[in-house]
N, C-alpha and C positions, 0 to 999 in steps of 0.2 A: 698371512694369504690372504686376509681378508681386505679388500682396497678401503670400503666406509673406515676400518680399523687402521689401517696405515694415512687416510689423511686425517682422522681424529689426532693419531699421536704428532704427525706434522704439526698440526694446529698445536696440541699445547706445546710440543717443542719452541714455535716458535713465541706464545705468550714467556716461555720458563727463559727469560732475557739472559738472567742471573747462573743457568745450569745449575741448577738444584738438583734437577731430576736426572736419571740415567734409564733410558729405553732399550729393552731386551727383547725379543723376540720370544715368546712362550715359549716353541718348540725347540730353542737353542739351550746349550749346555748351562749358560747362565741365569736362563729362565727356571729353568728345571732345578739349578740351584737353588734359588730365591721362590723359587713356590714346590718345596719340599714338603712343606704342612697341608698345599692342598692336593688333594687326590689326583691321580695322571686323567684320569678318564673326566673329570672335573674343570681341568687347567682349561681349555678352549671353549668351555659356556661362556667364560666370562672376562673383562680385564680387572688385573691383580695393580694393586700399590702393595710393594714391598717395602717395609718399613726397618729403621736396627730395632736387635732385638728378636729376630723372626717373626716377625709381627707381619701378617699376610691380610689385607681387605679386598673384599672383589665388590665389583659390581657397584648399585648404588652405598653401598656403605664407606665406599672407599670416595666419593665425590666429594666430600667437603673437606679431608684431609688434603686432598690434591688440590682444591681450590687454594687454600690458605697456605701451601707451600706457591703459590705462584702472585706475581706482582700486580698489588692493587683485586684479589681474589677471595677476600676475608669476609667481603659486602655479599656474594654471592655463597660462598662457606654458608654464613649466619642462616640465610634462607635455606640450604640445605639440610642443616642443624634441625632450624625449626619444624619443618615436615620431612621426617625422613619415611616416611611413609612414601608422601607425594615422591619426594625424589627416587626410591625405590621404583615403584612405577614409571617413572618417564625412562631410568634405566633402561627396564625391560622392555617399555613399547621399544625404543631407539633398538637395542640390542636385537629383539625380536623382527625386524627389518631391516637389519644390517644390510642384508643382501640387495633390498630394495634402493636402498640407500645410494650403496655401492654403484649400483647401474644409473641411476639417477647422476652422481657425481662424475661418474665415466662421461654419460651422454654430453654433461655440459664442463667435459673437458678438464675437471679438478683431478681427474686421478687416471694416469696412463689406459690403457686398455692391455688385455694380458696379452 
């Protein structure tokens, strides 16, 4: 439902040229199944990376593993791993303003109007 989130997912999907990632809506049946370990009230607070073995990483802690799965993302992943607290702060900064960023992207024509 979040325009910024949809835009971000599209950007990551285009980077995932090898099709290694599967994108599902948090509110979908598949999302609920993958996020079983995440309490339902907390699911929409962040984005999540579900990995094999029922491991779920969320927010800033999921950035480096996500980047490692993308072509040429290892160098940026190393930066995220080197400064995990900064990665978390950057994630929270953006996530806390996703509505604002969504409005800006909508005005720029990057995401469709509701």
